C-alpha positions in Angstrom: -87.5 2.9 116.7 -86.4 4.8 113.5 -89.6 5.2 110.9 -88.5 2.8 108.8 -90.5 3.9 105.5 -87.9 7.0 105.4 -84.6 6.0 104.7 -83.7 5.3 101.5 -82.5 1.7 100.3 -79.0 1.1 99.9 -77.5 0.3 96.8 -78.0 -3.2 95.5 -74.3 -3.3 94.5 -73.2 -2.4 98.2 -76.0 -4.9 99.5 -74.3 -7.8 97.3 -71.0 -7.5 97.8 -69.0 -9.8 99.7 -67.3 -7.6 102.0 -70.6 -6.1 103.3 -72.4 -9.2 103.3 -69.1 -10.6 105.7 -69.4 -7.5 107.8 -72.8 -7.7 108.5 -72.8 -11.5 109.1 -69.9 -10.9 111.8 -71.7 -7.7 113.1 -68.6 -5.5 112.2 -70.3 -2.3 112.6 -67.2 -0.5 112.3 -66.4 -1.6 108.3 -70.4 -1.6 107.8 -70.1 2.2 108.6 -67.4 2.8 106.7 -68.8 0.8 103.5 -72.1 2.8 104.1 -70.1 6.0 103.8 -67.9 5.0 101.0 -70.1 3.3 98.6 -73.6 5.1 99.7 -72.2 8.9 100.4 -74.0 8.1 104.0 -71.7 10.6 106.1 -71.3 9.4 110.0 -74.1 12.2 111.1 -76.3 10.8 108.9 -76.0 7.3 110.3 -76.4 8.5 113.6 -79.3 10.6 112.6 -81.2 7.3 111.2 -80.3 4.9 113.6 -80.9 7.2 116.5 -77.1 7.2 118.3 -75.2 9.9 118.7 -72.6 10.8 116.2 -69.6 10.7 118.4 -70.8 7.1 119.3 -71.0 6.1 115.5 -67.0 7.7 115.3 -66.2 5.5 118.4 -67.6 2.6 116.2 -65.8 3.4 113.2 -62.3 4.2 115.1 -62.9 0.7 116.4 -63.4 1.9 120.2 -66.7 0.8 120.7 -68.5 -2.2 120.0 -72.6 -2.8 119.3 -74.0 -5.4 120.9 -77.3 -4.9 122.2 -80.2 -6.2 120.2 -81.9 -2.9 120.2 -79.1 -1.3 119.0 -78.6 -3.8 115.9 -82.3 -3.7 115.2 -82.1 0.5 115.0 -78.9 0.1 112.8 -81.1 -2.4 110.1 -84.2 -0.3 110.2 -82.0 3.0 109.6 -80.1 1.8 107.1 -82.3 -0.3 105.4 -80.1 -3.6 105.5 -82.1 -6.9 105.1 -82.8 -8.5 109.1 -81.1 -11.7 107.5 -77.6 -9.8 106.9 -77.2 -8.8 110.3 -78.8 -12.3 112.0 -82.4 -10.8 112.4 -85.7 -11.6 112.0 -87.3 -10.2 108.6 -87.7 -6.5 109.6 -91.3 -4.8 108.8 -90.0 -2.6 106.7 -89.1 -6.0 104.2 -92.8 -6.7 104.1 -94.2 -5.8 100.9 -95.7 -2.5 101.3 -98.4 -2.9 98.4 -100.5 -5.4 101.2 -99.7 -2.8 104.1 -101.9 -0.1 102.0 -99.7 2.3 103.8 -99.2 5.8 101.8 -95.3 7.1 100.9 -93.6 9.6 103.3 -93.6 13.1 102.4 -90.2 13.9 101.5 -87.8 14.9 103.9 -87.5 18.2 105.2 -83.6 19.0 103.8 -85.1 18.1 100.2 -84.3 20.7 97.7 -87.3 22.8 97.0 -87.6 21.7 93.4 -88.1 18.4 94.2 -91.0 19.0 96.2 -94.2 17.6 94.3 -96.0 20.1 92.7 -98.6 22.1 94.9 -101.4 21.7 92.3 -101.3 18.0 92.6 -103.7 16.4 95.8 -102.0 14.5 98.3 -102.2 10.8 98.7 -105.4 11.1 101.5 -107.0 13.2 98.9 -106.5 10.6 96.2 -107.9 7.7 98.4 -110.8 9.6 99.6 -111.9 10.2 95.8 -111.0 6.8 95.0 -113.8 5.5 97.8 -116.0 7.9 96.8 -115.8 7.4 92.8 -115.6 3.5 93.1 -118.0 1.7 90.9 -118.9 -1.9 90.3 -116.0 -3.7 88.7 -116.6 -5.9 85.3 -114.7 -8.4 83.2 -113.6 -5.6 81.0 -111.9 -3.9 84.2 -110.5 -6.9 84.6 -109.0 -6.9 81.2 -107.5 -3.6 81.7 -105.6 -5.0 84.1 -104.4 -7.4 82.2 -103.7 -5.3 79.5 -101.6 -3.3 81.6 -99.5 -6.1 83.3 -98.6 -6.9 79.8 -97.6 -3.2 79.1 -95.2 -3.8 82.2 -93.7 -6.6 80.9 -92.8 -5.1 77.4 -91.2 -1.8 79.1 -89.6 -4.2 81.4 -87.7 -6.0 78.6 -87.1 -3.0 76.7 -85.8 -0.6 79.8 -85.5 -2.4 82.9 -88.2 -2.4 85.9 -86.4 -0.1 88.2 -88.5 3.2 86.9 -91.5 1.3 86.5 -91.6 -0.3 90.1 -93.6 2.6 91.4 -95.9 2.1 89.2 -96.7 -1.2 89.8 -96.6 -0.9 93.4 -99.1 1.7 93.2 -101.7 -0.8 91.3 -101.0 -3.8 93.4 -101.9 -1.8 96.3 -104.9 -0.3 94.4 -105.8 -4.1 93.8 -105.2 -5.0 97.2 -107.6 -2.6 98.5 -110.0 -3.7 96.2 -109.8 -7.6 97.4 -111.1 -6.1 100.9 -114.7 -5.4 99.1 -117.3 -8.4 99.0 -117.9 -9.1 95.3 -118.8 -12.0 92.9 -116.5 -14.9 92.8 -115.7 -14.6 89.1 -114.5 -10.8 89.7 -112.6 -11.8 93.4 -110.6 -14.1 91.9 -109.5 -12.4 88.6 -108.6 -9.8 91.1 -106.5 -12.4 93.0 -104.8 -13.4 89.9 -104.1 -9.9 89.0 -102.6 -8.8 92.6 -100.3 -12.3 92.6 -99.0 -11.4 89.0 -98.6 -7.7 90.0 -96.6 -9.0 93.2 -94.6 -11.3 90.8 -93.7 -8.9 88.6 -92.5 -6.2 91.4 -90.2 -9.4 93.1 -88.9 -9.6 89.3 -88.0 -6.4 88.9 -86.4 -6.3 92.7 -84.4 -9.7 91.7 -83.2 -7.9 88.3 -81.7 -5.1 90.6 -80.1 -8.1 92.9 -82.4 -6.8 95.9 -83.0 -10.5 96.6 -84.5 -9.8 100.1 -87.5 -7.6 99.0 -87.6 -10.1 95.5 -88.4 -13.2 97.9 -90.6 -11.1 100.0 -92.9 -10.0 97.2 -92.6 -13.6 95.6 -93.9 -15.1 98.8 -96.7 -12.6 98.8 -97.6 -13.8 94.9 -97.5 -17.7 96.0 -100.1 -16.7 98.6 -102.4 -14.5 96.6 -102.2 -17.2 94.1 -103.0 -20.1 96.6 -106.2 -18.3 97.7 -107.7 -19.3 94.1 -105.5 -22.6 94.1 -104.3 -21.4 91.0 -101.3 -24.1 90.9 -99.7 -23.2 87.3 -99.1 -19.5 88.9 -97.8 -21.4 91.7 -95.3 -23.1 89.9 -94.2 -19.8 87.9 -93.4 -18.4 90.8 -91.5 -21.0 92.5 -89.7 -21.3 89.0 -88.8 -17.7 89.4 -88.0 -18.1 93.3 -85.3 -21.5 91.5 -83.8 -18.8 89.3 -83.1 -16.2 92.3 -81.9 -18.9 94.3 -79.2 -19.9 91.4 -77.8 -16.4 91.6 -77.7 -16.8 94.8 -75.0 -19.7 94.9 -77.4 -21.7 96.2 -78.4 -24.6 93.7 -79.8 -27.1 96.4 -82.4 -24.4 97.3 -83.1 -23.7 93.5 -83.7 -27.7 92.6 -85.9 -27.6 95.8 -87.7 -25.0 94.4 -88.3 -25.8 90.7 -89.2 -29.6 92.2 -92.0 -28.0 93.9 -93.2 -26.2 91.0 -93.4 -29.0 88.7 -95.3 -31.0 91.6 -97.6 -28.1 91.5 -98.0 -27.8 88.1 -98.6 -31.7 87.4 -101.5 -31.2 90.0 -103.1 -28.7 87.9 -105.7 -29.1 85.6 -104.8 -28.2 82.3 -101.1 -27.4 82.5 -100.0 -26.9 78.8 -96.7 -28.3 77.6 -94.7 -24.7 77.1 -95.0 -24.5 80.7 -93.9 -28.0 81.7 -90.7 -27.2 78.7 -90.2 -24.1 80.7 -90.5 -25.7 84.2 -87.8 -28.6 83.1 -85.7 -25.7 81.6 -85.2 -24.3 85.0 -84.7 -28.0 86.3 -81.5 -28.3 84.0 -80.3 -24.8 84.7 -80.5 -26.1 88.7 -79.1 -29.3 88.1 -76.0 -27.5 85.9 -75.2 -25.2 88.8 -75.0 -28.2 90.7 -72.4 -29.6 87.9 -74.6 -32.8 87.4 -74.0 -33.4 83.6 -76.5 -36.4 83.4 -79.3 -34.9 85.0 -78.9 -31.5 83.2 -78.9 -33.6 79.9 -82.3 -35.7 81.1 -84.3 -32.2 82.1 -83.0 -30.9 78.8 -84.4 -33.7 77.3 -87.7 -33.4 79.0 -87.6 -29.5 77.9 -87.2 -30.2 74.2 -89.3 -33.1 74.4 -92.7 -30.9 75.9 -91.8 -28.2 73.6 -92.4 -30.4 70.7 -96.1 -30.9 72.2 -96.8 -27.3 71.8 -100.1 -26.8 70.0 -101.5 -23.8 69.1 -104.4 -24.2 70.5 -103.2 -24.8 73.9 -104.9 -22.3 76.7 -101.2 -21.1 77.6 -101.3 -18.5 80.6 -100.1 -14.9 79.5 -97.0 -15.5 81.7 -95.7 -18.2 79.6 -95.6 -17.1 76.1 -92.2 -15.5 76.4 -90.8 -19.3 76.3 -90.8 -19.6 72.3 -88.5 -21.5 70.3 -85.6 -19.0 70.2 -85.5 -18.9 74.4 -85.9 -22.4 74.4 -82.6 -22.9 72.3 -81.0 -19.9 74.2 -81.7 -21.5 77.4 -80.4 -24.6 76.0 -77.2 -23.4 75.6 -77.0 -21.0 78.7 -77.5 -24.8 80.5 -74.5 -26.3 78.4 -72.5 -23.1 78.9 -73.2 -24.0 82.6 -72.1 -27.1 82.7 -68.5 -25.6 81.0 -69.6 -27.3 77.3 -68.6 -24.3 75.7 -68.5 -25.8 72.0 -71.9 -27.0 72.5 -73.6 -24.1 74.1 -71.9 -21.1 71.3 -74.0 -22.4 68.1 -77.3 -22.3 70.1 -77.2 -19.2 71.9 -75.7 -17.2 68.3 -78.7 -18.7 66.7 -81.1 -17.5 69.2 -79.6 -14.0 69.6 -79.7 -13.8 65.8 -83.5 -14.5 65.9 -84.5 -12.7 69.1 -86.8 -9.8 69.4 -84.6 -6.8 68.9 -86.5 -4.7 71.6 -85.9 -6.6 74.4 -82.7 -5.1 75.5 -81.8 -6.9 78.6 -82.0 -10.5 77.0 -80.0 -9.6 74.1 -77.5 -8.2 76.3 -77.6 -11.1 78.7 -77.9 -13.6 76.1 -74.7 -11.3 74.7 -72.8 -11.9 77.7 -73.5 -16.0 77.4 -72.0 -16.0 74.1 -68.8 -14.0 75.1 -68.4 -16.3 77.9 -68.6 -19.1 75.9 -66.3 -17.9 73.3 -64.0 -16.9 75.9 -63.7 -20.2 77.2 -62.6 -21.7 74.2 -59.8 -19.2 73.7 -61.3 -17.3 71.2 -60.5 -13.9 72.8 -61.0 -11.6 70.2 -65.1 -12.6 69.3 -65.5 -12.6 73.1 -64.6 -9.1 73.4 -66.8 -7.9 70.0 -69.5 -9.9 71.8 -69.4 -8.4 75.1 -68.7 -4.9 73.9 -72.0 -5.8 71.8 -73.6 -6.5 75.1 -72.4 -3.8 76.2 -74.7 -1.5 73.9 -77.7 -3.3 74.9 -76.9 -3.3 78.6 -76.5 0.7 77.8 -80.3 1.1 77.0 -81.8 -0.8 80.4 -81.2 -0.5 84.2 -80.6 -3.7 84.8 -77.9 -4.7 87.9 -78.2 -8.3 87.0 -76.8 -7.7 83.3 -74.8 -5.1 85.0 -73.2 -7.7 87.3 -72.3 -10.4 84.3 -70.5 -7.7 82.1 -68.2 -7.0 85.4 -68.0 -11.0 85.7 -66.6 -10.9 81.7 -64.1 -8.2 82.5 -62.8 -10.4 85.9 -62.1 -13.7 83.2 -60.5 -11.2 81.0 -57.5 -11.0 84.0 -55.3 -13.4 81.9 -55.5 -11.6 79.1 -56.0 -7.9 80.5 -53.1 -6.4 78.5 -54.1 -7.7 75.1 -55.7 -4.6 72.6 -59.1 -6.3 72.5 -59.4 -6.4 76.4 -58.1 -2.9 76.4 -60.6 -1.9 74.2 -63.3 -3.7 76.2 -62.2 -2.3 79.4 -62.3 1.3 78.1 -65.9 1.2 76.6 -67.0 -0.9 80.2 -66.0 2.1 82.2 -67.8 4.4 80.2 -71.5 2.5 79.9 -70.8 1.1 83.2 -69.1 3.5 85.3 -67.1 1.9 88.0 -68.6 0.8 91.7 -67.6 3.3 94.3 -64.6 1.7 95.9 -64.3 -1.3 93.7 -60.8 -1.9 91.9 -62.3 -2.9 88.8 -65.7 -1.4 86.5 
């Protein structure tokens, strides 16, 4: 089999493209190879090398003169092109398991890489780093754990400001390091703290993949986060991870899964000692999202009422986990508006989202772009074309400062919703700005 650690991943936009998903589902490798060539710039000769096929065989497949049916060949294609196993009807491939928990080092750059892209010769290799770390390792203290937690808070802050794409290598590297520390015998208080830190790093890694719409990898890391939290019976954190998975299921158009996951999250939270009203409020809001996606108006309104009731019980002295402090009043209000927007209740949603957006921290570029998109959508649903295009343009400005395929995808969805008004001046102006800020996806009919 090809070395699964060598190939780069296909672009998230390609892996989430309906045409690619359908081609993989029916194992139409002529289409798969053509899409990989056009959308990812991987030509037949490279496809052949990655998948351990001959170039002539790849050419015959693309020309429709040969089919690929043998399971070992399909597995090589999955591994060589980094197509998640589930897309091709396979079990999860080994490389889909979070590499942070395998503790393997990144392979050296390929031979055809440009010289200037090689790591500086003055830096030691990863093997030397591991030896030095082993030789200098000292006993960990509570101060060390606090340093880890502080770095996680910084990762989240930078993720809000810039997106997680550039942060991911550092986060995964720290996760590998912490998982390595877990293999040693330490006092229970330190060991439990390390498990909690590893769980948070795994969840954060999963979040960066989710935000990039690389759902298979995100789910793998979220699952690892659950397993790590389960080792120390941290049920509140398990609820948090399940809530993340529920949100992802909503994005994958699996609202029934979303509801099941958030219900499991609430069960975990209620069974935990000391679960705070803020945590329960956040989980009720995620439940509202699931019901709204299902189109269940009564259940959505009931979950929203519970979210607000729990939020009113919050006290300054509550021992809130650090991971839930983001759920403040503006977040409660904007999420309430989004839930109404998902139900089609645009007139109710618009003032809520607008109010929260005015109060939102201006350094949270992704959040502002995301919420401005929802405001624009509710305005468009009410026929306010000029306002909607103006708001969506503001969302573009925030989106330009953050690497988030999730936000970019929403703004392209808004462009699709403008179809009946495509010739209006405000729509044309938005389209021009969209093309400037978010260049068209190769082979896509729209920006």
